[in-house]
N, C-alpha and C positions, 0 to 999 in steps of 0.2 A: 487633418480631421475630416471625417465624412459624416454626413447626417442623412438618414433615410427616414421616410415617413410612410406608414401603411395604415390601413383601416381594418377594424374588425367590427362586429355588430355594435359594440358600445364603447370601445376603447381605441384611443389613438396611441400608437407606439412609436417612439423615436429611438434610434440607436446612434450613439456618438462614440467614436473610437478615440481613445486618449493614449498617447505614448508617454511613458515615464522613463527617465534615464538618470544615472548617477551624476550629480554635479556637486561642486564644492561649496556653493553658496545657496542661501535660501532663495526660493523662486516659486512663484505661483503664476501659472499661465491660464488665462481664460480661453478655452478652446471653442466654445460655442455658446450661443444664446438661443433659447427655445421658449416659445409661448405655448402653454397647454391649458387645459380646462380642469376643474376640480375632479379628482379621482382618476385622472389619466395616469398612464404608466410610461416610464421612459427607461429603456435599458441602456446603461452605460457600460463600456468595457474598458479596461486599462491594462494592456499588455506591458510587462515590465522587462527591461533588458539592462544588463550591466549592474545588477544588484545581487546580493547574496540570498535574498528572499523574494518570492513572488507574491507575498501576501499583501493585498491592498486594503487600506483602511478607508472606508467611505463615511463621509460626514455631510450633514446638511446644516449650513450656517454654523459650522464648527462643532456640531453635536454628533458624536458617533452614532450612526444609525438613524439620526433625526428623531422627530416625534410627531404627534398628531397635528400639531399647530403648523409646522413648517413643511411637513411631509416626511415620509420615512424612506430609508434606503437600506437595502439588504446587503449582506456581505458579498454578494455577487454583482452589486451595482444596479439593482432594479429599484428605481425611484418611483414611489407612489405619491402623487400629489394629494394634498389634504382635501377633505370634502368641502371646506370653506376657505376661500382665498385668504392668505395671511396679510398682515399689514406691517411693513410694505409687502407688496405682492411678489417681488422678485427675491428668490432665495439662491444660495450658492451651494451647489452639490460638488463636493471635492473628493479627490482620490489622492492618497499619499501612501508611501511605503515606510513602515516603521524603521526608525533609525536614520532615515535620509531627510534632507532638508528641501526636497523638491515635492511639489504637488501640482495637480492639474485641476482647475475648477471649471464648472459649467453654470451659467446663469440661467435659471428657470423662472419664468414669470407665469403665475397662475391667474387666469382671468375668469370672471364669473359669466357663465353662459346661462341662457334661459331654460328652465325645465321644459321638457317636451310635454305638451298637453295630452291628456288621454284621448284616445280615438284616432290617433295618427294612422293613416292608411298608406300614404306614399309621400316621399320627400325627394324631389329632384333638385339636388344641390348645385348642379352646374359645374362640377369639378372635372372638366375635360371629358365629359361624356353625359349621356342621357340616362345613366343608371339610376335606379331608385335605391337610395342609401338606407332606406328603412324597410320597405315592403318588397313586393315582387313585380312591380309594374314598370319595368325598364322601357324606355322609349327609343325611338329612332330619330336621329337628327336628319332633317330634310332641308334641301335648298340652301339658302344663304344663312346658315346658323353657325356661329363660331363661339369662341370663349374669350372673354376679356376680364380684367379685374372687376369684381362685383362688390357687393356690400360685405359679404363673408367670403374671403378668398376669391375664387373665380365665379363668373356668372355666365348665363346664356346671352349672346348678342344676336339679335334678329335683324335682317336687312330691310324688313318692311315690305318686301315684294315677293319673296320665295321661301324665306326661312320660317320653319316651325318645327315642332316635335310631335310625332305621332305616337300615341300610347295605345297599344292594343287593348281590346276589351278583356275583362277578367272577372272572376268570381268576387274578388275583393272590391272591385269597382262597383259591381252590381249589388253588393251587399249594403251600399250606402242607400238607406231607404227613407228615413224620416228626419234626419238632421245632417247638415253638411257645413263645412267651413273650408275656405281656401284662403291662404295667406302667403305673401311673397314680398320681396323687395323689388321695386321697379324704377327704372329710369327711362321713361318714354321720351322719344323724340317727337317733334311736331308731325302730325299726320299729314301726308301729302294732300294738296288741294284737290286732287282727283278722287280722294277718298273722303268718307265722313266719319268713320269709326275704325277702331282696332280692337281685336279680341285678345285678352290675356289668357283666358281659360275658357274652353268650349266643350262642354259635355252635352252632346246633342246628336240627332240623326238628321242630316241635312234634308230639308224640304218636309220630312215626315213628322219630326217632333223635337221640341226643346226638352231639356232636362234641368241643367244648371250652368250658366255661363256668366262671365265677367268681361266687361268691355269698357272702353273709354271713347268719348266723342272728341271731335277736333277742337271743341271749346273747353276741354278739361272736365266734362261731365263724366261721372262714374255711373255705370249702369250694371244692373243685374237682371237676368232673365231666368225664370224657372217655370217648370211645368210639373204638376203632380197628377195622380190618377183622378183627382177631383176637377181638373181643368177641362172645360168643355171643348177647347180648340187646341190644335197642335202648337200654336204660338205661345200658349201659356200666359204668364203675367210678366210685364216689364216694369221695372222700378229704376228711377234715375235720380241723381243728386242735382243740385244747382250747378250751373257752369262754374268752372274754376276750382273744383274740388281737387282735381289732379293737376300737378304742375309739370309742364314739359321741361326737359333738360335738367331735372332735379331728381336725386335719389330719394325715394319715399317708400314707406311700407303700405301696401294695399291689402285689405282683407274684406271678405264678404261671408256672411253666414245666413242660414235659413233653417227653420224648424217647422215641420208640417203639423206637429202637435199643438203648437202655439200660434201658428200662422204668422210668424215673425220673420222678416228678412231685414238684414242690417248690413251697412257698409262702414268701413273704417279707413281713415288715412292717418298714418303715423300714430295709431292707437287711439285716435279720437273719433267718436261716432259721427258719421256724416248722414244727415237726414235724407231718406229716399222717398220719393213720391211716385205713386202709381201712374204709369203712362197709358197702359192698356191692359185688358184682361181682368180676371177676378182679383179683388183686393185681399181676399182671404183664400186660403188653400188648405187642403188636408190630404189624407191618404199617404201614398209613397211617391217618391220622385219617379218620373217616367223612365222606363227602361229603354236605354239607347246603346248602340254599339260603338260609338266613337268618342274619343277624347283627344283634343288638340291643345297644345300649349303654343301660343303665339299666332293663332289664326282661328277663323270661324269655320271654314269649310274649303274644299277644293274649288278653285275658280272654274273648273269645268262642270260643276254640278248643274248649272243652269242660271245662276245669278251673276256669273261673270266675276271679274276681278273685284268690283266693289263688294260683292257678297262674300268673298274670301276674307276680307278684313284682316290682312296681315298686320302684325304688330311691329312697329319700328322702335328699336331700343334694346334695353337690357332688362332681363328678369333673373332673379336670383333666389335661391332657397324656396322654390315653389313647393308648398306643402298642402296636402289634402287630408281632411279629417271626416270621420263619420259621426262627429259630434258638433254641437253648436258652441263654439268658443265664446267665452265671456270677454268683455272689454278688458278686464284685468289680465287675462291670459295673453291677449293680443298685445297689451301695453308692456307686458313683461318681455315679450320677444323684441319689441321695438327698443326697449331700454337696454337690452343686451347688445344692440348694435352690431358691430363687426365681430363680436364674440359669438354671435349666433345661438342656436339651440344646442343643448347638451346632446352628445352622441354616446 
């Protein structure tokens, strides 16, 4: 049995090859177990040898062709998972040849993913590359960046001294004007004693202007910096939580949002709102986010800019499912993503 996995814009497709042959006794062989999300498709094939007919009968939980509750399967072996996970969530997709006592079954588990909130611009999933699985903002892996098991499949691992992802500027990034949200899974390691902070997401122009960035301090403080066209200085406004909001060495979901129409900035850890207090700059803001040409994941800026290594603020640890929106996500939307856990957002 071989199993292949590929991605399209919104569907995961799996192919399992099942061999059937003539035997004298009844026999059901489970050839593969697959986990999918609602409405995903799986293409099964069943070559038949040693039989007088090559017609394969496909069933789901013993029902020829299946149904909307457990999922449907076509006469060619294409299984379409149900829109709502059944109970129990694991179903059996089987192939048999009429008149023979042999069949081959596949266990398919349908898991509930989180609906993708509106306004998604880019989604860096960390699946063996810096590609944008939703939009067109593919990045470049730099320095000590690798891939390790994350919250949802694989995630980005940053060495904390050279690793980051460089995202080129684009029209879709520049179109984010009055509302923004960034959410991701993070497992930060303690920040080295020679540093004081580490950036998860940095949309800014080094030295010249801030726009929207998320960072953590060595004491577990969560911070957000933003600048809009109403900000009188390039440094914009800085907001921070109380120490200990972020836990080092622990997988957690981190999100931050801002809306220039309401002058609200918010932070969330595992779907729970974290109060943010103004550190400096205007407490209110309006207009649009400052136009800047750079976006970095896992650092603040190049250490050669002028502020040295401390100014680079490299992130040590793991980031996964990094997602950028042009809307202000609600707490409920963020909580839905957190609740989905390792099942992630629907693709």
